N, C-alpha and C positions, 0 to 999 in steps of 0.2 A: 220260834216262829214257824208257821206251817203253811205250805202251799200245796195245791192239788192241781193236776192237769190230766187230760185224757192221753192215754198211751196210744201207740200205733194200732192196737187191736181194739180200741174203743173202751178199755177198762181204766180205772182210776189209778194213777201213780201218786203216792204220797211222799212228799219231800219234807224232811224235818231239818230246820235250820236253827242252830243254837242262838239264843238271844244274849245280849251283852249288858242288859240293864241291871241295876243294883237295888232297886226299890221294890215295894210290893205293888200289887194290882197292876194298873196300866203302866206305871213307871218302872217296875222291876218285879215281874211276877215270880211266884214261888216255883214255877216249873213250866213245862210245855204241855199243852193239851194235845192229846193224840186223836181228837175227833176231827175227821176230815170235813171239808166244806161239802154241802150237798151238791150232787151232780144232777144234771138234767136227765130225766128218764125218757124224754121224747125220742121216738125212733128216728134214725137218720132219714133225711129227706123231708121231715116235718118240722115246722117251726115250734119252738118252745114258747111258753107264755112270756111275754115281754120282749121277744125277739121279733125283728121285722124282716120280711122277705125282700129280696131285691126287686126293684121296679120292673114291671112287665114291659116288654118291648112291643110297641105298637106297629101297625102296618107300615110298609115302606111308602115313601112319597110317590105320588102319581108321576108317571113319566111325562116329560115336557111335550106338550102338544103345540106344534109349530103354528102360530097364527098367520093368517093371510091378510095383508093390508094393501088396499088399493092406493097406489101412489099418484095415479092420474097421468104420469108421464114416465118415460124410461128410454132405453136405447131404441133408435130407429134401426131398421134392418137394411143391410146392404144386399144388392143383388148384381150378379154378373152372369153373362151367358157365354158358355164355351162354344156354342154352335148357332147362336142367333135364333134359337127356338125355345129351349128350356132355360131355367134360371137356377143359379146356385145362391142360396140364402145364407147369410152369415151375420154375426153381431160383433160389436167391439169388445165384449167380454162375455163370459159364459151366461147363457140365457136358456131357459126351458120353454119350449112351445107347449102351451096348454091346449090350444085348439086353433083352427083358422077356418075362415069361410071366404068364398069368392062370389063376386057379382059383377055383371057386365055394366060398364058405364056408357050411357048413350047408345046410339045405334051403330051398326056396322058401317065401315067406310069401304065402299065398293072398289074392287080392283079389276084389272083387265081380265075379262072372261073370254077373250078371243080364242083360247085353246079348247074351249068346250065344244064337243060335237053337237050337231043340231038336236039329236034326241036329249042329250044332257042339258042343253040350254033351255029346252022346253020344259024339262021336269025340275030344274034346279031351283033352290030357295036358299035364303040366308039361314045359317045354322045357329044353334044356341051353343055357346062355348063357356068353359070355366077353366080353372086351374086346380090341379091336384098333385099329390106327392108323386115324385118321379125318381126312382132309384137308378135310372139309366141315363141321367143327365150328365154326359161326359163329352169331352172333345179336347182337341189340342194336346193330346197325350195325357190328359188328366184322368185319373181313375174315377169310376162312377161313385158318387157319394151315397149315403143313405137317403131314403125318401123322407121328406118333411112329413111328420105325423105327430099326434099328441105324445108328450113325454120325451120328444127328441130334444137333446141339448146341443146348441150350436155356439160358436165363438168366433174369434178372428182367425183361427186356424182350422176350424171344423165346421163344415157347411152341410146343408141338406138340399135336395133337389125338388123342384116343382116344374110342371110342364102343362101346356095347354091341352085340354081335352074337349071332345064333343059331348055336350049334354044330350042333344037329340038332333037327328037329321033324317031318321028313318032310313028308308032305302033310296031316298032322293039324293041326288048330288048336292053338295053345298057350294054355293056361289063363292068365288074368290072374294075375300074381304079382309079388312083389318079390324080387330076388336081391341078394346081396352078393358082389362079386367082388374078390378080393385080387390086385393086380398087383405082382409082384416085379421090381424094376428092377436091372439090373447097370449101374453107372455108373462113370465115370472122369473125372479132371481132370488136365491137363498142368501140372506144377509146374516153374517156373523159380526158385522161392524157397520159403520155408517160412512165408509170411505168412498164407495163407488156408485155412480149412477143413481138408480132409484133407491138404493139403500140410504142415501142422504135424507130421503123423505120419510124414514121410519124411525127417526131419532127418539121420538117419544116412547117407542116400545123398548128402547135400550137393548138392541140385539147383542148377543155375545156368542162365543164358541159353544157354550152349553145351553144357550137360549136363542136359537136362530129364529128369524122372522122371514116369511116369504113375501116379497114385494111383488105386486101384480100391476099390469098396465096393458094398454092396447097400442098397436102401431098399424099403419096401413102402407101397402105397397101397390103402385099401379103398374101393371105388366101388360105388354102387347101380346096379341095372339093373331097370327096371320094364316088364313086358309088359302091354299093354292090348288090348282087343278093339275093333276099329273096324268098325261095320256098313258093308257094301258089297253091294248087291243083285247086282252083277255077279260076285261070287265064288261058288264052289260052295256054301260054307256061309253065304252071305249076310253075309259079313264076313271080316276077316283080322286076324291077330295082328301087332302092331307094338310097337316100343319107344316108351314115352311118358314123361311127366314123373313124377319120383318126389317 
């Protein structure tokens, strides 16, 4: 019996094995053939006829693109004031602020203008006010937080600050008044399950640790803004308009 195989250097090694049959032909041949089996002459790295190459490896899968799904509702935001002027905004669970906008509701509620000088009273007018991010919103021994801004993440233990701002009053004094400003927040939360808040409303998307879904919604907060007159003899009108406690 004869076997052949490739040696370590690529040449043919012929192994002769004695047969034990006692007949002629296929049953018990008259001897052993010393003719080796034909070897492939194809160079290494090339396939021989009848041999198949390993399957080619295709491109890797596309990375997961986190979908954004509007849930229509989610967490309302909490606000508290350390100094009765600015506000600290927080949420019951981690929430990302996508954007926010502010608009005044109704007209100003006039307050006592008795401290205005005669020139100031003659030139004064109601101001236009808004709310914006305020990194200096601190008081009662609390450190100043970050200012509320797009991409800011807030939670029950991490807040951001907003404060009243003048939109315009020019060089004229602003009459003392109280304003109500409505802030509309565009918010989102990354969901890897459907256990919390707005994530319960994205069950159809089947979020998971490797396939997160971002739930989006809006919330509103009505905040007060109070303008007061502060006497100051160094000012042209012997005083100036500032935001004070409401």
